[in-house]
Every structure is written in C-alpha cells, then in structure tokens.
PDB file of N, CA, C, O and CB in Angstrom:
ATOM      1  N   MET A   1     -53.907 110.604 102.739  1.00  0.00           N
ATOM      2  CA  MET A   1     -54.623 111.436 101.807  1.00  0.00           C
ATOM      3  C   MET A   1     -54.390 110.902 100.400  1.00  0.00           C
ATOM      4  O   MET A   1     -53.255 110.627 100.011  1.00  0.00           O
ATOM      5  CB  MET A   1     -54.183 112.912 101.927  1.00  0.00           C
ATOM      6  N   PHE A   2     -55.458 110.758  99.654  1.00  0.00           N
ATOM      7  CA  PHE A   2     -55.373 110.271  98.287  1.00  0.00           C
ATOM      8  C   PHE A   2     -55.676 111.407  97.320  1.00  0.00           C
ATOM      9  O   PHE A   2     -56.577 112.215  97.545  1.00  0.00           O
ATOM     10  CB  PHE A   2     -56.340 109.090  98.062  1.00  0.00           C
ATOM     11  N   VAL A   3     -54.914 111.450  96.256  1.00  0.00           N
ATOM     12  CA  VAL A   3     -55.124 112.468  95.235  1.00  0.00           C
ATOM     13  C   VAL A   3     -55.904 111.842  94.095  1.00  0.00           C
ATOM     14  O   VAL A   3     -55.551 110.771  93.600  1.00  0.00           O
ATOM     15  CB  VAL A   3     -53.772 113.059  94.733  1.00  0.00           C
ATOM     16  N   SER A   4     -56.949 112.503  93.688  1.00  0.00           N
ATOM     17  CA  SER A   4     -57.759 112.023  92.575  1.00  0.00           C
ATOM     18  C   SER A   4     -57.029 112.271  91.261  1.00  0.00           C
ATOM     19  O   SER A   4     -56.613 113.394  90.979  1.00  0.00           O
ATOM     20  CB  SER A   4     -59.143 112.711  92.566  1.00  0.00           C
ATOM     21  N   VAL A   5     -56.875 111.236  90.469  1.00  0.00           N
ATOM     22  CA  VAL A   5     -56.216 111.360  89.174  1.00  0.00           C
ATOM     23  C   VAL A   5     -57.290 111.266  88.098  1.00  0.00           C
ATOM     24  O   VAL A   5     -58.026 110.282  88.017  1.00  0.00           O
ATOM     25  CB  VAL A   5     -55.111 110.258  88.979  1.00  0.00           C
ATOM     26  N   VAL A   6     -57.363 112.293  87.284  1.00  0.00           N
ATOM     27  CA  VAL A   6     -58.357 112.343  86.218  1.00  0.00           C
ATOM     28  C   VAL A   6     -57.665 112.005  84.910  1.00  0.00           C
ATOM     29  O   VAL A   6     -56.598 112.540  84.610  1.00  0.00           O
ATOM     30  CB  VAL A   6     -59.049 113.742  86.145  1.00  0.00           C
ATOM     31  N   ASP A   7     -58.267 111.124  84.138  1.00  0.00           N
ATOM     32  CA  ASP A   7     -57.709 110.762  82.837  1.00  0.00           C
ATOM     33  C   ASP A   7     -58.290 111.707  81.789  1.00  0.00           C
ATOM     34  O   ASP A   7     -59.344 111.446  81.209  1.00  0.00           O
ATOM     35  CB  ASP A   7     -58.016 109.264  82.479  1.00  0.00           C
ATOM     36  N   TYR A   8     -57.581 112.809  81.560  1.00  0.00           N
ATOM     37  CA  TYR A   8     -58.061 113.813  80.613  1.00  0.00           C
ATOM     38  C   TYR A   8     -57.882 113.331  79.182  1.00  0.00           C
ATOM     39  O   TYR A   8     -56.897 112.659  78.877  1.00  0.00           O
ATOM     40  CB  TYR A   8     -57.326 115.142  80.819  1.00  0.00           C
ATOM     41  N   PRO A   9     -58.817 113.665  78.303  1.00  0.00           N
ATOM     42  CA  PRO A   9     -58.656 113.300  76.888  1.00  0.00           C
ATOM     43  C   PRO A   9     -57.554 114.139  76.244  1.00  0.00           C
ATOM     44  O   PRO A   9     -57.237 115.237  76.703  1.00  0.00           O
ATOM     45  CB  PRO A   9     -59.990 113.487  76.120  1.00  0.00           C
ATOM     46  N   THR A  10     -56.989 113.606  75.188  1.00  0.00           N
ATOM     47  CA  THR A  10     -55.950 114.316  74.453  1.00  0.00           C
ATOM     48  C   THR A  10     -56.541 115.572  73.828  1.00  0.00           C
ATOM     49  O   THR A  10     -57.668 115.562  73.333  1.00  0.00           O
ATOM     50  CB  THR A  10     -55.320 113.409  73.370  1.00  0.00           C
ATOM     51  N   LEU A  11     -55.768 116.652  73.856  1.00  0.00           N
ATOM     52  CA  LEU A  11     -56.220 117.904  73.246  1.00  0.00           C
ATOM     53  C   LEU A  11     -56.320 117.742  71.736  1.00  0.00           C
ATOM     54  O   LEU A  11     -55.451 117.141  71.103  1.00  0.00           O
ATOM     55  CB  LEU A  11     -55.263 119.064  73.600  1.00  0.00           C
ATOM     56  N   THR A  12     -57.381 118.281  71.173  1.00  0.00           N
ATOM     57  CA  THR A  12     -57.535 118.260  69.720  1.00  0.00           C
ATOM     58  C   THR A  12     -56.822 119.475  69.128  1.00  0.00           C
ATOM     59  O   THR A  12     -56.495 120.420  69.846  1.00  0.00           O
ATOM     60  CB  THR A  12     -59.044 118.248  69.315  1.00  0.00           C
ATOM     61  N   SER A  13     -56.587 119.447  67.837  1.00  0.00           N
ATOM     62  CA  SER A  13     -55.902 120.552  67.171  1.00  0.00           C
ATOM     63  C   SER A  13     -56.631 121.887  67.358  1.00  0.00           C
ATOM     64  O   SER A  13     -55.978 122.884  67.665  1.00  0.00           O
ATOM     65  CB  SER A  13     -55.757 120.251  65.689  1.00  0.00           C
ATOM     66  N   PRO A  14     -57.970 121.946  67.184  1.00  0.00           N
ATOM     67  CA  PRO A  14     -58.662 123.222  67.421  1.00  0.00           C
ATOM     68  C   PRO A  14     -58.549 123.709  68.873  1.00  0.00           C
ATOM     69  O   PRO A  14     -58.447 124.910  69.121  1.00  0.00           O
ATOM     70  CB  PRO A  14     -60.129 123.083  67.049  1.00  0.00           C
ATOM     71  N   GLU A  15     -58.568 122.769  69.831  1.00  0.00           N
ATOM     72  CA  GLU A  15     -58.424 123.148  71.238  1.00  0.00           C
ATOM     73  C   GLU A  15     -57.036 123.722  71.506  1.00  0.00           C
ATOM     74  O   GLU A  15     -56.899 124.713  72.223  1.00  0.00           O
ATOM     75  CB  GLU A  15     -58.679 121.936  72.150  1.00  0.00           C
ATOM     76  N   ILE A  16     -56.014 123.104  70.932  1.00  0.00           N
ATOM     77  CA  ILE A  16     -54.640 123.577  71.111  1.00  0.00           C
ATOM     78  C   ILE A  16     -54.489 124.983  70.537  1.00  0.00           C
ATOM     79  O   ILE A  16     -53.902 125.857  71.175  1.00  0.00           O
ATOM     80  CB  ILE A  16     -53.638 122.611  70.439  1.00  0.00           C
ATOM     81  N   ASN A  17     -55.015 125.200  69.339  1.00  0.00           N
ATOM     82  CA  ASN A  17     -54.927 126.526  68.725  1.00  0.00           C
ATOM     83  C   ASN A  17     -55.681 127.565  69.544  1.00  0.00           C
ATOM     84  O   ASN A  17     -55.204 128.689  69.697  1.00  0.00           O
ATOM     85  CB  ASN A  17     -55.472 126.489  67.299  1.00  0.00           C
ATOM     86  N   ALA A  18     -56.849 127.210  70.072  1.00  0.00           N
ATOM     87  CA  ALA A  18     -57.626 128.139  70.897  1.00  0.00           C
ATOM     88  C   ALA A  18     -56.884 128.480  72.187  1.00  0.00           C
ATOM     89  O   ALA A  18     -56.878 129.634  72.615  1.00  0.00           O
ATOM     90  CB  ALA A  18     -59.004 127.541  71.225  1.00  0.00           C
ATOM     91  N   ILE A  19     -56.261 127.484  72.804  1.00  0.00           N
ATOM     92  CA  ILE A  19     -55.489 127.717  74.025  1.00  0.00           C
ATOM     93  C   ILE A  19     -54.304 128.626  73.727  1.00  0.00           C
ATOM     94  O   ILE A  19     -54.037 129.558  74.485  1.00  0.00           O
ATOM     95  CB  ILE A  19     -55.004 126.381  74.631  1.00  0.00           C
ATOM     96  N   ALA A  20     -53.591 128.368  72.636  1.00  0.00           N
ATOM     97  CA  ALA A  20     -52.442 129.202  72.265  1.00  0.00           C
ATOM     98  C   ALA A  20     -52.867 130.651  72.050  1.00  0.00           C
ATOM     99  O   ALA A  20     -52.183 131.568  72.503  1.00  0.00           O
ATOM    100  CB  ALA A  20     -51.767 128.656  70.994  1.00  0.00           C
ATOM    101  N   CYS A  21     -53.977 130.863  71.370  1.00  0.00           N
ATOM    102  CA  CYS A  21     -54.476 132.226  71.118  1.00  0.00           C
ATOM    103  C   CYS A  21     -54.848 132.922  72.420  1.00  0.00           C
ATOM    104  O   CYS A  21     -54.514 134.089  72.622  1.00  0.00           O
ATOM    105  CB  CYS A  21     -55.695 132.191  70.179  1.00  0.00           C
ATOM    106  N   ARG A  22     -55.538 132.205  73.302  1.00  0.00           N
ATOM    107  CA  ARG A  22     -55.960 132.808  74.571  1.00  0.00           C
ATOM    108  C   ARG A  22     -54.775 133.160  75.450  1.00  0.00           C
ATOM    109  O   ARG A  22     -54.772 134.211  76.091  1.00  0.00           O
ATOM    110  CB  ARG A  22     -56.889 131.868  75.320  1.00  0.00           C
ATOM    111  N   VAL A  23     -53.763 132.295  75.493  1.00  0.00           N
ATOM    112  CA  VAL A  23     -52.575 132.575  76.301  1.00  0.00           C
ATOM    113  C   VAL A  23     -51.833 133.782  75.732  1.00  0.00           C
ATOM    114  O   VAL A  23     -51.381 134.640  76.492  1.00  0.00           O
ATOM    115  CB  VAL A  23     -51.639 131.337  76.352  1.00  0.00           C
ATOM    116  N   GLN A  24     -51.701 133.861  74.419  1.00  0.00           N
ATOM    117  CA  GLN A  24     -51.000 134.978  73.798  1.00  0.00           C
ATOM    118  C   GLN A  24     -51.740 136.299  74.014  1.00  0.00           C
ATOM    119  O   GLN A  24     -51.114 137.359  74.015  1.00  0.00           O
ATOM    120  CB  GLN A  24     -50.822 134.720  72.307  1.00  0.00           C
ATOM    121  N   MET A  25     -53.073 136.250  74.199  1.00  0.00           N
ATOM    122  CA  MET A  25     -53.854 137.460  74.477  1.00  0.00           C
ATOM    123  C   MET A  25     -53.883 137.786  75.969  1.00  0.00           C
ATOM    124  O   MET A  25     -54.454 138.800  76.371  1.00  0.00           O
ATOM    125  CB  MET A  25     -55.283 137.296  73.956  1.00  0.00           C
ATOM    126  N   GLY A  26     -53.267 136.926  76.796  1.00  0.00           N
ATOM    127  CA  GLY A  26     -53.209 137.174  78.231  1.00  0.00           C
ATOM    128  C   GLY A  26     -54.419 136.706  79.010  1.00  0.00           C
ATOM    129  O   GLY A  26     -54.596 137.091  80.166  1.00  0.00           O
ATOM    130  N   LYS A  27     -55.252 135.885  78.404  1.00  0.00           N
ATOM    131  CA  LYS A  27     -56.448 135.380  79.082  1.00  0.00           C
ATOM    132  C   LYS A  27     -56.092 134.109  79.857  1.00  0.00           C
ATOM    133  O   LYS A  27     -55.286 133.306  79.389  1.00  0.00           O
ATOM    134  CB  LYS A  27     -57.593 135.100  78.059  1.00  0.00           C
ATOM    135  N   PRO A  28     -56.690 133.922  81.042  1.00  0.00           N
ATOM    136  CA  PRO A  28     -56.371 132.741  81.849  1.00  0.00           C
ATOM    137  C   PRO A  28     -57.020 131.472  81.295  1.00  0.00           C
ATOM    138  O   PRO A  28     -58.018 131.520  80.577  1.00  0.00           O
ATOM    139  CB  PRO A  28     -56.818 132.958  83.290  1.00  0.00           C
ATOM    140  N   LEU A  29     -56.417 130.338  81.654  1.00  0.00           N
ATOM    141  CA  LEU A  29     -56.968 129.035  81.289  1.00  0.00           C
ATOM    142  C   LEU A  29     -57.671 128.442  82.501  1.00  0.00           C
ATOM    143  O   LEU A  29     -57.380 128.807  83.640  1.00  0.00           O
ATOM    144  CB  LEU A  29     -55.854 128.077  80.771  1.00  0.00           C
ATOM    145  N   THR A  30     -58.595 127.528  82.250  1.00  0.00           N
ATOM    146  CA  THR A  30     -59.266 126.833  83.347  1.00  0.00           C
ATOM    147  C   THR A  30     -58.313 125.800  83.941  1.00  0.00           C
ATOM    148  O   THR A  30     -57.292 125.467  83.339  1.00  0.00           O
ATOM    149  CB  THR A  30     -60.584 126.155  82.858  1.00  0.00           C
ATOM    150  N   ALA A  31     -58.651 125.301  85.115  1.00  0.00           N
ATOM    151  CA  ALA A  31     -57.825 124.280  85.766  1.00  0.00           C
ATOM    152  C   ALA A  31     -57.739 123.020  84.908  1.00  0.00           C
ATOM    153  O   ALA A  31     -56.682 122.392  84.832  1.00  0.00           O
ATOM    154  CB  ALA A  31     -58.392 123.935  87.155  1.00  0.00           C
ATOM    155  N   ASP A  32     -58.840 122.650  84.264  1.00  0.00           N
ATOM    156  CA  ASP A  32     -58.830 121.467  83.399  1.00  0.00           C
ATOM    157  C   ASP A  32     -57.914 121.672  82.200  1.00  0.00           C
ATOM    158  O   ASP A  32     -57.168 120.768  81.824  1.00  0.00           O
ATOM    159  CB  ASP A  32     -60.250 121.139  82.924  1.00  0.00           C
ATOM    160  N   GLU A  33     -57.968 122.859  81.598  1.00  0.00           N
ATOM    161  CA  GLU A  33     -57.092 123.140  80.454  1.00  0.00           C
ATOM    162  C   GLU A  33     -55.628 123.108  80.872  1.00  0.00           C
ATOM    163  O   GLU A  33     -54.788 122.576  80.146  1.00  0.00           O
ATOM    164  CB  GLU A  33     -57.433 124.506  79.833  1.00  0.00           C
ATOM    165  N   LEU A  34     -55.315 123.675  82.038  1.00  0.00           N
ATOM    166  CA  LEU A  34     -53.937 123.636  82.534  1.00  0.00           C
ATOM    167  C   LEU A  34     -53.474 122.200  82.739  1.00  0.00           C
ATOM    168  O   LEU A  34     -52.351 121.848  82.379  1.00  0.00           O
ATOM    169  CB  LEU A  34     -53.815 124.422  83.847  1.00  0.00           C
ATOM    170  N   ALA A  35     -54.340 121.369  83.318  1.00  0.00           N
ATOM    171  CA  ALA A  35     -53.984 119.968  83.553  1.00  0.00           C
ATOM    172  C   ALA A  35     -53.747 119.236  82.235  1.00  0.00           C
ATOM    173  O   ALA A  35     -52.824 118.428  82.129  1.00  0.00           O
ATOM    174  CB  ALA A  35     -55.087 119.262  84.356  1.00  0.00           C
ATOM    175  N   ARG A  36     -54.568 119.514  81.244  1.00  0.00           N
ATOM    176  CA  ARG A  36     -54.421 118.847  79.945  1.00  0.00           C
ATOM    177  C   ARG A  36     -53.153 119.304  79.231  1.00  0.00           C
ATOM    178  O   ARG A  36     -52.469 118.491  78.609  1.00  0.00           O
ATOM    179  CB  ARG A  36     -55.648 119.119  79.061  1.00  0.00           C
ATOM    180  N   VAL A  37     -52.828 120.601  79.313  1.00  0.00           N
ATOM    181  CA  VAL A  37     -51.594 121.104  78.698  1.00  0.00           C
ATOM    182  C   VAL A  37     -50.379 120.520  79.413  1.00  0.00           C
ATOM    183  O   VAL A  37     -49.402 120.138  78.770  1.00  0.00           O
ATOM    184  CB  VAL A  37     -51.550 122.657  78.739  1.00  0.00           C
ATOM    185  N   THR A  38     -50.441 120.449  80.747  1.00  0.00           N
ATOM    186  CA  THR A  38     -49.339 119.877  81.522  1.00  0.00           C
ATOM    187  C   THR A  38     -49.089 118.434  81.114  1.00  0.00           C
ATOM    188  O   THR A  38     -47.941 118.009  80.984  1.00  0.00           O
ATOM    189  CB  THR A  38     -49.635 119.957  83.026  1.00  0.00           C
ATOM    190  N   LYS A  39     -50.158 117.686  80.914  1.00  0.00           N
ATOM    191  CA  LYS A  39     -50.035 116.268  80.555  1.00  0.00           C
ATOM    192  C   LYS A  39     -49.494 116.076  79.146  1.00  0.00           C
ATOM    193  O   LYS A  39     -48.725 115.146  78.904  1.00  0.00           O
ATOM    194  CB  LYS A  39     -51.382 115.578  80.680  1.00  0.00           C
ATOM    195  N   GLN A  40     -49.883 116.937  78.217  1.00  0.00           N
ATOM    196  CA  GLN A  40     -49.584 116.695  76.807  1.00  0.00           C
ATOM    197  C   GLN A  40     -48.415 117.500  76.250  1.00  0.00           C
ATOM    198  O   GLN A  40     -47.684 116.984  75.405  1.00  0.00           O
ATOM    199  CB  GLN A  40     -50.785 116.985  76.003  1.00  0.00           C
ATOM    200  N   SER A  41     -48.205 118.747  76.688  1.00  0.00           N
ATOM    201  CA  SER A  41     -47.196 119.655  76.122  1.00  0.00           C
ATOM    202  C   SER A  41     -47.257 119.656  74.594  1.00  0.00           C
ATOM    203  O   SER A  41     -46.313 119.216  73.938  1.00  0.00           O
ATOM    204  CB  SER A  41     -45.782 119.252  76.594  1.00  0.00           C
ATOM    205  N   PRO A  42     -48.355 120.144  74.027  1.00  0.00           N
ATOM    206  CA  PRO A  42     -48.546 120.051  72.577  1.00  0.00           C
ATOM    207  C   PRO A  42     -47.640 120.968  71.762  1.00  0.00           C
ATOM    208  O   PRO A  42     -47.141 121.983  72.248  1.00  0.00           O
ATOM    209  CB  PRO A  42     -49.963 120.358  72.246  1.00  0.00           C
ATOM    210  N   VAL A  43     -47.448 120.576  70.520  1.00  0.00           N
ATOM    211  CA  VAL A  43     -46.718 121.356  69.529  1.00  0.00           C
ATOM    212  C   VAL A  43     -47.751 121.918  68.558  1.00  0.00           C
ATOM    213  O   VAL A  43     -48.595 121.178  68.052  1.00  0.00           O
ATOM    214  CB  VAL A  43     -45.628 120.487  68.781  1.00  0.00           C
ATOM    215  N   VAL A  44     -47.690 123.222  68.295  1.00  0.00           N
ATOM    216  CA  VAL A  44     -48.642 123.886  67.408  1.00  0.00           C
ATOM    217  C   VAL A  44     -47.924 124.307  66.138  1.00  0.00           C
ATOM    218  O   VAL A  44     -46.891 124.974  66.197  1.00  0.00           O
ATOM    219  CB  VAL A  44     -49.297 125.112  68.103  1.00  0.00           C
ATOM    220  N   ASP A  45     -48.463 123.923  64.995  1.00  0.00           N
ATOM    221  CA  ASP A  45     -47.911 124.297  63.687  1.00  0.00           C
ATOM    222  C   ASP A  45     -46.432 123.952  63.546  1.00  0.00           C
ATOM    223  O   ASP A  45     -45.714 124.608  62.791  1.00  0.00           O
ATOM    224  CB  ASP A  45     -48.103 125.777  63.453  1.00  0.00           C
ATOM    225  N   GLY A  46     -45.977 122.945  64.255  1.00  0.00           N
ATOM    226  CA  GLY A  46     -44.611 122.461  64.103  1.00  0.00           C
ATOM    227  C   GLY A  46     -43.547 123.262  64.815  1.00  0.00           C
ATOM    228  O   GLY A  46     -42.449 122.747  65.029  1.00  0.00           O
ATOM    229  N   GLU A  47     -43.823 124.517  65.197  1.00  0.00           N
ATOM    230  CA  GLU A  47     -42.751 125.313  65.793  1.00  0.00           C
ATOM    231  C   GLU A  47     -43.130 126.025  67.091  1.00  0.00           C
ATOM    232  O   GLU A  47     -42.319 126.783  67.624  1.00  0.00           O
ATOM    233  CB  GLU A  47     -42.293 126.323  64.809  1.00  0.00           C
ATOM    234  N   LEU A  48     -44.318 125.807  67.607  1.00  0.00           N
ATOM    235  CA  LEU A  48     -44.768 126.465  68.828  1.00  0.00           C
ATOM    236  C   LEU A  48     -45.027 125.399  69.886  1.00  0.00           C
ATOM    237  O   LEU A  48     -45.891 124.542  69.696  1.00  0.00           O
ATOM    238  CB  LEU A  48     -46.047 127.322  68.571  1.00  0.00           C
ATOM    239  N   LEU A  49     -44.295 125.437  70.997  1.00  0.00           N
ATOM    240  CA  LEU A  49     -44.421 124.451  72.066  1.00  0.00           C
ATOM    241  C   LEU A  49     -45.142 125.088  73.250  1.00  0.00           C
ATOM    242  O   LEU A  49     -44.744 126.154  73.720  1.00  0.00           O
ATOM    243  CB  LEU A  49     -43.024 123.908  72.495  1.00  0.00           C
ATOM    244  N   ILE A  50     -46.194 124.445  73.727  1.00  0.00           N
ATOM    245  CA  ILE A  50     -46.948 124.939  74.881  1.00  0.00           C
ATOM    246  C   ILE A  50     -46.682 124.002  76.055  1.00  0.00           C
ATOM    247  O   ILE A  50     -46.862 122.789  75.944  1.00  0.00           O
ATOM    248  CB  ILE A  50     -48.489 125.032  74.567  1.00  0.00           C
ATOM    249  N   ARG A  51     -46.248 124.578  77.189  1.00  0.00           N
ATOM    250  CA  ARG A  51     -46.037 123.799  78.407  1.00  0.00           C
ATOM    251  C   ARG A  51     -46.704 124.515  79.568  1.00  0.00           C
ATOM    252  O   ARG A  51     -46.903 125.729  79.528  1.00  0.00           O
ATOM    253  CB  ARG A  51     -44.521 123.585  78.684  1.00  0.00           C
ATOM    254  N   ALA A  52     -47.042 123.770  80.589  1.00  0.00           N
ATOM    255  CA  ALA A  52     -47.580 124.355  81.816  1.00  0.00           C
ATOM    256  C   ALA A  52     -46.860 123.725  82.997  1.00  0.00           C
ATOM    257  O   ALA A  52     -46.614 122.519  83.023  1.00  0.00           O
ATOM    258  CB  ALA A  52     -49.128 124.144  81.923  1.00  0.00           C
ATOM    259  N   HIS A  53     -46.525 124.566  83.977  1.00  0.00           N
ATOM    260  CA  HIS A  53     -45.852 124.084  85.178  1.00  0.00           C
ATOM    261  C   HIS A  53     -46.334 124.919  86.354  1.00  0.00           C
ATOM    262  O   HIS A  53     -46.189 126.142  86.356  1.00  0.00           O
ATOM    263  CB  HIS A  53     -44.294 124.156  85.033  1.00  0.00           C
ATOM    264  N   ARG A  54     -46.905 124.260  87.349  1.00  0.00           N
ATOM    265  CA  ARG A  54     -47.400 124.914  88.560  1.00  0.00           C
ATOM    266  C   ARG A  54     -48.336 126.081  88.253  1.00  0.00           C
ATOM    267  O   ARG A  54     -48.260 127.133  88.888  1.00  0.00           O
ATOM    268  CB  ARG A  54     -46.234 125.403  89.394  1.00  0.00           C
ATOM    269  N   GLY A  55     -49.214 125.887  87.278  1.00  0.00           N
ATOM    270  CA  GLY A  55     -50.221 126.889  86.967  1.00  0.00           C
ATOM    271  C   GLY A  55     -49.777 127.990  86.026  1.00  0.00           C
ATOM    272  O   GLY A  55     -50.570 128.869  85.685  1.00  0.00           O
ATOM    273  N   THR A  56     -48.521 127.958  85.599  1.00  0.00           N
ATOM    274  CA  THR A  56     -48.017 128.951  84.657  1.00  0.00           C
ATOM    275  C   THR A  56     -47.855 128.304  83.292  1.00  0.00           C
ATOM    276  O   THR A  56     -47.315 127.204  83.178  1.00  0.00           O
ATOM    277  CB  THR A  56     -46.672 129.553  85.145  1.00  0.00           C
ATOM    278  N   VAL A  57     -48.324 128.989  82.259  1.00  0.00           N
ATOM    279  CA  VAL A  57     -48.237 128.470  80.896  1.00  0.00           C
ATOM    280  C   VAL A  57     -47.061 129.132  80.192  1.00  0.00           C
ATOM    281  O   VAL A  57     -46.902 130.352  80.238  1.00  0.00           O
ATOM    282  CB  VAL A  57     -49.564 128.715  80.112  1.00  0.00           C
ATOM    283  N   PHE A  58     -46.244 128.318  79.544  1.00  0.00           N
ATOM    284  CA  PHE A  58     -45.096 128.803  78.787  1.00  0.00           C
ATOM    285  C   PHE A  58     -45.304 128.459  77.318  1.00  0.00           C
ATOM    286  O   PHE A  58     -45.650 127.326  76.983  1.00  0.00           O
ATOM    287  CB  PHE A  58     -43.765 128.192  79.322  1.00  0.00           C
ATOM    288  N   ILE A  59     -45.095 129.423  76.459  1.00  0.00           N
ATOM    289  CA  ILE A  59     -45.161 129.185  75.021  1.00  0.00           C
ATOM    290  C   ILE A  59     -43.816 129.580  74.439  1.00  0.00           C
ATOM    291  O   ILE A  59     -43.358 130.708  74.621  1.00  0.00           O
ATOM    292  CB  ILE A  59     -46.338 129.986  74.348  1.00  0.00           C
ATOM    293  N   LYS A  60     -43.184 128.645  73.736  1.00  0.00           N
ATOM    294  CA  LYS A  60     -41.899 128.915  73.091  1.00  0.00           C
ATOM    295  C   LYS A  60     -42.046 128.704  71.598  1.00  0.00           C
ATOM    296  O   LYS A  60     -42.616 127.711  71.148  1.00  0.00           O
ATOM    297  CB  LYS A  60     -40.775 128.008  73.667  1.00  0.00           C
ATOM    298  N   ARG A  61     -41.529 129.645  70.846  1.00  0.00           N
ATOM    299  CA  ARG A  61     -41.558 129.543  69.385  1.00  0.00           C
ATOM    300  C   ARG A  61     -40.145 129.212  68.903  1.00  0.00           C
ATOM    301  O   ARG A  61     -39.175 129.883  69.255  1.00  0.00           O
ATOM    302  CB  ARG A  61     -42.085 130.877  68.725  1.00  0.00           C
ATOM    303  N   TYR A  62     -40.060 128.169  68.099  1.00  0.00           N
ATOM    304  CA  TYR A  62     -38.805 127.745  67.503  1.00  0.00           C
ATOM    305  C   TYR A  62     -38.923 127.967  66.000  1.00  0.00           C
ATOM    306  O   TYR A  62     -39.333 127.066  65.267  1.00  0.00           O
ATOM    307  CB  TYR A  62     -38.476 126.245  67.844  1.00  0.00           C
ATOM    308  N   GLY A  63     -38.569 129.147  65.546  1.00  0.00           N
ATOM    309  CA  GLY A  63     -38.699 129.502  64.137  1.00  0.00           C
ATOM    310  C   GLY A  63     -37.807 128.663  63.244  1.00  0.00           C
ATOM    311  O   GLY A  63     -36.611 128.521  63.499  1.00  0.00           O
ATOM    312  N   GLY A  64     -38.390 128.112  62.203  1.00  0.00           N
ATOM    313  CA  GLY A  64     -37.629 127.324  61.240  1.00  0.00           C
ATOM    314  C   GLY A  64     -37.332 125.904  61.667  1.00  0.00           C
ATOM    315  O   GLY A  64     -36.714 125.155  60.910  1.00  0.00           O
ATOM    316  N   ILE A  65     -37.754 125.510  62.861  1.00  0.00           N
ATOM    317  CA  ILE A  65     -37.512 124.154  63.353  1.00  0.00           C
ATOM    318  C   ILE A  65     -38.856 123.449  63.462  1.00  0.00           C
ATOM    319  O   ILE A  65     -39.775 123.953  64.108  1.00  0.00           O
ATOM    320  CB  ILE A  65     -36.764 124.167  64.735  1.00  0.00           C
ATOM    321  N   ASP A  66     -38.970 122.290  62.835  1.00  0.00           N
ATOM    322  CA  ASP A  66     -40.207 121.520  62.927  1.00  0.00           C
ATOM    323  C   ASP A  66     -40.098 120.575  64.114  1.00  0.00           C
ATOM    324  O   ASP A  66     -39.467 119.522  64.022  1.00  0.00           O
ATOM    325  CB  ASP A  66     -40.487 120.733  61.606  1.00  0.00           C
ATOM    326  N   LEU A  67     -40.719 120.957  65.234  1.00  0.00           N
ATOM    327  CA  LEU A  67     -40.636 120.162  66.456  1.00  0.00           C
ATOM    328  C   LEU A  67     -41.289 118.799  66.316  1.00  0.00           C
ATOM    329  O   LEU A  67     -40.974 117.881  67.073  1.00  0.00           O
ATOM    330  CB  LEU A  67     -41.271 120.906  67.595  1.00  0.00           C
ATOM    331  N   ALA A  68     -42.179 118.658  65.373  1.00  0.00           N
ATOM    332  CA  ALA A  68     -42.833 117.368  65.160  1.00  0.00           C
ATOM    333  C   ALA A  68     -41.834 116.321  64.678  1.00  0.00           C
ATOM    334  O   ALA A  68     -42.058 115.124  64.859  1.00  0.00           O
ATOM    335  CB  ALA A  68     -43.977 117.509  64.151  1.00  0.00           C
ATOM    336  N   ASP A  69     -40.731 116.760  64.064  1.00  0.00           N
ATOM    337  CA  ASP A  69     -39.717 115.831  63.570  1.00  0.00           C
ATOM    338  C   ASP A  69     -38.727 115.414  64.651  1.00  0.00           C
ATOM    339  O   ASP A  69     -37.984 114.449  64.472  1.00  0.00           O
ATOM    340  CB  ASP A  69     -38.972 116.452  62.416  1.00  0.00           C
ATOM    341  N   ILE A  70     -38.709 116.130  65.764  1.00  0.00           N
ATOM    342  CA  ILE A  70     -37.728 115.842  66.818  1.00  0.00           C
ATOM    343  C   ILE A  70     -38.233 114.735  67.706  1.00  0.00           C
ATOM    344  O   ILE A  70     -37.551 114.345  68.654  1.00  0.00           O
ATOM    345  CB  ILE A  70     -37.428 117.094  67.655  1.00  0.00           C
TER     346      ILE A  70
END
C-alpha cells in the first residue's frame, strides 16, 4: 500500500491568523488545513504556537517570549 504525499504550500500570514481565530472559536479545520498546520507548526505574532497531532489542534501562548527568536 502506498500513501499519497501531497506537497502543501506554506501557510501565509493571513491564513495562519484565520486558522488561529477559527480554532479559538471552536470551529473545525479541514483535512488540508490540518495537514498544513502539522507540516509547518506556525508561530503567530511571535508568541502563539499552533500545532496539530492526529487531527487535534493545539494552540499555546507564550506571553512575553518571542518564539521567532528561538
């Protein structure tokens, strides 16, 4: 059995912000959005990290820490 690997484009800043807002409001993401978040694990505004694992989205806020510098 072969698994199809899709080369998803990198999330843009507006897409990341929209995903963060939707997750915080409790709205589900599409399978493509989950795959893109899993691949990229973006940082929003320097202190908000978005991760996805097995279909669950995790958002962690690191107040006062600029994750872009790490």
